[in-house]
Structures are given as structure tokens and as C-alpha cells.
N, C-alpha and C positions, 0 to 999 in steps of 0.2 A: 142268677149265675152263682151267687154265694151259696144258695141251697144245693145246687149241683155239686159244688166243691165239697160241702159238708157230706153229702151222700157218698161221694167217692171215697171218703175216709173209711166207710164201713162196708161198702159194696163188695161182694165177692164173686159176682157173676158177669157184670157188664164188660164186654170186650171191645166195643166200638162206641164212640160218642161223636156225633156230627153236630157241631154248633156253628157251622159256617152260615154267613148271611143272616145273623140274628141281631144285628145292630148293637153288639156288645161295645159299650163305650167306657167302661169303668175298669181301671187297672185293679181295683179292689176285688172285683169279681174274678178276674183272671188270677189274682193272687190266691183266692180261695180254691180255684181249680188246681193251682200249683201245689198248695198245701195238701189237697186231697190226693194228688198223684204221689206224694212222698210216701204214703202208706198203702196205696192201692197197688196190688200186684196182678190184677186180672186185665185191666184196660190196656189194649195193645194199639188202638187207633184213636187219635183225637184230632179232629179237623176244626180249626178256628179261623180259617181264612175268610176274607171278605166281611170283616167287622169294622166298625168305625174307628176304634182306637185300640191299638195294640202297641204299646210303647216299646222302644228298643230294649229297655230293661226287662220287660216281661218276655219278649222274644228270646232274649239271652238266657233267662232262667229256664224257659221251656226247652230250649236247645240243650242246655246242660243236663236237665233231668232226662231228656230223651237219650242222651249219650250214656249217662250213668245206668239207666235201666237196660239199655241195649247190652252193655258189657258187664253189668253187675258190679260196678265200682262205686266208691264213695259211700259205702254202707247200704246201697240199694240192692234189693233182690232183682236178679236178672229177669227181664220180661222179653222173651224172644219175639222178634219182629216189631218192636216198639216203633210207632210212627206218630209224630206230632207235626201237623202242617199248619203254618200260620200264613202262608202265601200260596197262590196258585202254582 
């Protein structure tokens, strides 16, 4: 998961990433994805639901980034149609 987060930092083509039901159990991996999302402006869809551990803190950070990217606020470039799902 950390490698995926690193890849998101430089990827310029990926628009959808489906990581649901992958037994992600480490907030550190999710944090890597969050860090990658901070600079990635092409990803519009991220599905993380049905993983073992997604703490309230990580869910909160993902929700904030989704909103920032939807409306182009807080220094983020707007990404039209940005969707991040952590639950069904």
C-alpha cells in the first residue's frame, strides 16, 4: 500500500483506483495514499471499503481531502467528480 501511495505522487494518468477488500490493516499505508493524493490531480475515484482497519482519523483525513479536491480549496487543485469511498 505504501508503494501505491508513492506512485500516486508522480502518476499523471490513473483516474480510478479500487483497493476494496484487500485486507489493508495499516494506517501507515493509508497515510501513504493520503500523502500521494495531496499532489495527484488525475485520480477521481478511490475505493477503500471492506478493509480490516481504517481508523476514524484516516477516514476523517480522506473525507477532508475529498472535499478540498472537489471544490479546489485549501491549496488543492480542483478534481471534478472526486469520489473516495471508505464504506459501502
